[in-house]
N, C-alpha and C positions, 0 to 999 in steps of 0.2 A: 150317194145315199149314206146316211149316218150309219156307222157300224158300232155295235155295242159288244165289246169283248166280255168274256166271263169275268175277267179281273175287274173291268170297269163296273159291271153290275154288282159284284160283291163289294166293291169299295163305295158304291153309291146306292145303297139299298132303297132309298126313298124315291129313286127315279123309276117311274112306272114304265113297264116294258111296252105297252101299246101306245107309244108316243107318236108314231108316224102313220098317216093315212096314205101318203105318197112321198116320193123322195124329196126331202127338204121341206115338207109342209106339215105343220102340226095339226093333228086331228082336232076338229072343232069340238069344243066342250069336253075335252079330255085333258086334264091337268098333267103336266110332266111330273110334278111332285105330289105325294099323297099327304102332305101336311102343309100348314101355312108358311108363307115366306115373308121376308121383310126387306125393305129397301132402306139402307142407312144413308142419311144425309147429314153433312157436317155443319149445317147452318139452320137458323131458326125457321119456324113455320112462317109462310107468307112471302118468302123471297123467291127468286127465280129458280134456284135449284130445287127448292121444295115444291114449287108449282110443277116443274117438269117431272119430278119423282111421282107426284100424285096423278098426273096424267098417265104416266107409264104404268103405275100400279093398277089403274083401272083397266088398262088393255092387257095386262098380264094375268089378271084375276080370272080363274077358270081355265086359263091356257097353260100358265106356268105352275100355278099352285091354286088350291081351292080358295085361299084368301091371300091377298098381298097387301101389307100395310106399310106405311112410311113411318120410320122412326128417326126423329131429329136428335142428333148427338152433337149439338152446337158447342163450340169451344176450340181454343188453340188454332184459330183461323182454318178450320176444316180438318185438322189433323186427328181429332178424337175419333171421328167416324172411321177414318182409314185404319187407325190402330185397332179399333174394335173389329172391323171387317177382317183384318189379317189374322186375328186370333179365333175367328169363328170356325165352326165345322165346315169343311169344304164340300157340302152336299147339295149346294144350290139353294138352300133355304135362306141364306144371307147374301144379299146383293148390295153392292156399294155404287152410289151415283155421286160423282165428284167432278168439279171443274178441273180443267187442265192444269191450272197453276199449281195445285197441290202435288201434281205428278211430275211436271216438266220443269218447274221453277224452284220449288222448295228444296230439292236436293242440293242446288247451288247456294241457296240462302242459308240453310241450317247445317249443311255438312254432316259431321259426325253426331250432331245433336238430334238429327232427325231419327226417329225410332223405327222408321220403315224404309225399305228400298223398293220403289214401285214395281220393278220387274222381277224382283226376288220374292216379295211378300204378297203380291197380287197377281191375278190372272186377267189380263186385258180381254174384254169381250167385244165391245163396239162403242163408238160414240153414239149418242142419241140425238144431239142437236149440235150445230155449229152456228156461230154468229160473230159479226164484227162489233167493234166498239165505235163510239162517236165522241168527238171532242166538242163540247158546247160552251158558249160564253153567255153571261147574263148581265145584270145591271152593273157589275163591277168592271166590265169592259165596254163602256159606252161607245157606240159607233162602230164596233168591230163586226164585220160581216164575213170575213174570210181569214184564212190562216196567215196570209202575208200581213194583214192589218194587225192581227194579234201579235205576231212576232215583232212588228214595228213598235207596238205599244210596250212590249216587254223591254225592248232596247231603250226606248224613251224613258221608262221608269226605272231602269236598272234591274229589272227582274219582275216576274209575276208569279203568283201562286196558282197551282191547279190541284183540284181534289180528285181522289180516287176512292172506290169503295173499300179498299184494303191495301195496307202496305204489303209489298211483295207480290202484287197481282200484275196481270198483263197491262191494265190501264196505268199502274204506277210506272212500269218500265217503258211503256210507250212514251210517256212524258219525258223520261230520262233520255231515251233515244232521240226525241225531237229536240231537246235542249242541246245535246251534243252535236247533232247534225246542223242545227241552225246557228250555233254559237251564241246562244242567249242563256240567261239565268232563269230557270223555271224551278220554283220551290214546291216540292210535293207535300200535300196535306192529306194524310190518310184518314178515312172515316170507317165506321163499322157498318158497312152496307151502303147501297146506292141512295136510299131514301134520305138520310141526313146530309149526305153530300149535295144532293140536288136542292134540299131545303136551304142550305147555306148559299148555294149558287143563286137561287132565286132571290135571296135576301141581300146579295151583294157582298157577303162576307168573304167569298172567294170569287175571282173573276172568271175562272174556267173550271171545267170538270170533264173527266173522261169516264164514260160509263157505257153500259149496255144501251143500245139504241132504244129498245123498248121501254127503258126506264126514263128516257129523256122526252120522247115524243109526246106523251100525254101532258107534259108541262109547257109545251111550246105555244099554246093558244095565247093570242095577244102579243106575240113577238118578244116576250120577256126573255126567252131562251132562244139561242140561235146555234144550230149545228154548223161548225166551220170546217170539219174534216171527219172522215171515217177511215177505219183501218181496212175496209173492204178492198178486194182486188179491183172491183169495178163498181160503178154507180149502182145503187140499189134501185131496182125497178119501181118500187112503191114510193121512193123518195128521190126522184131524178135530180133534184136541185142540190142534194148533199154531195159535195165534192170529196174525193178521196185524198188522203195524204199523198199518194203516189202521183196523182195528176197535178198536185201543187208542188212537186219537186222533191218528195221524200218517199221514194219507192221502198226503202228499208222498213217503213212503218206500215207495211201490209201484214196483217195478222188476224187469224181467226181464233177464237176461243172455242172450246167444246165442253160439254158435259159427257162423261164417259161412264160406262158400266164395267164393273170389275167383280170378280169372285176371289176368294182366298186362293193363294198360290197352289195349294195342294188339290184343287178341284180336278176330278178326272176329266180327261179330254171329252168323253161322251157328254158329260154335264155341260161343259163349256160350249161345245158345239150346239147342243140342244138349246141353250139359252140364247146363243147368237141367232138361231133360227126364229125363236120366239120374238126377239127384238126386231128382226127383219119383218115379221108379220105385223107387229105393232107399228112399225115405220110406214107400212102401206095402208094403215087405217085412216080413212078420210077425216074423221072427227079429231083424231090425234094430231094429224098434220095441221088442221085448221086451228086447233087450240094453240099450238106452238107458234104458228105463223102470226097469230094476233100479237104475240110478244116479240115479233121480228126475229124469231128463231127459224132456222132451216132444219127440218128433220133430217137425220143422217144415219147411215148404217155402213159399216166396213167389216170385212171378214177379220178374223182374229189376227192373221199374219199381217195384214195391211195396217190394222190399228196398232199393233206392236211396233211396226216400223215407224209409224207416225210419231209415237211416243219417243222413240230413240232419236229421230230427226229433230224434233222440237226441243228435247232436252239438250241436245248439242247446240242448237241455235241460241238458247237463252243463257248458256254458260258465260260467254264473253260479255254479254250485256250486263248480267248481274255483277260480274267481276269489275267491269269498268265503272259501274255506278258507285261502288264502295259501300253500298247499303248492306247492313247486317241487322236482322231483327234482334231485339233484346230478349224475347221469349218465344 
């Protein structure tokens, strides 16, 4: 059962005392906070992070706070929202939803230029969704139907380009890892989001792209785009014909991305634990799960300790990959 110490309650006066109806269960229609809350998102409205945040806000409204709104703080490839979150009051009224890349990869990319340290300036609460990526080819790779054929074409042409939704993202470094493991030249072309990358993939300006599966599938009608590999550990039940990188000889290219919830680092333990329970409740909501699964996302929840351990493990994993790539962002 959650325990609220006198010090916790004094430090977080907006946390209502009648939070629990039973151990670990939020009382229906009783908000934990007595004022509005916001979810900060570091990307524009209409994208997958924004979509997830709005689905989450709907399920937290009236449970976590009387009102929960999404605020888009787009810019600096997701860093502006993180910087605002770390400066916010640690009372539970400011929640950050961010992809893993900003937490586990950016420390290696930006080093001392990064204005935040994820586990120093933020309190991890839980992932909300996890999902794999897919590599797809289009008109720029005619006749290619699997990874072996794509790599053979790359060797024949002396190299091929592949698009990703952002420099420094998991799709970017998935391509880097594939090029190194296969011994071929693959040139990364970064875009500002999945939509323009897929537009150019459809138009043949780039032969391949690595993106969220849910962004690719709607464009597959007519066979113009073909998924040749996914980063999933196993074949996805809804798409049993999509082969994984692992089963095609590249087990190191197994990776899931996640969108995670964070609070400012100074948030009292009682607030963090209560938010974790609210997220667990949202995760069990059937309409929430259905909305996310339509985007090929898997709803997820982990306790604070496990999520913190996941962040440490994945940060350690990406360090050597970033170093070997030689990539350093200009800004």
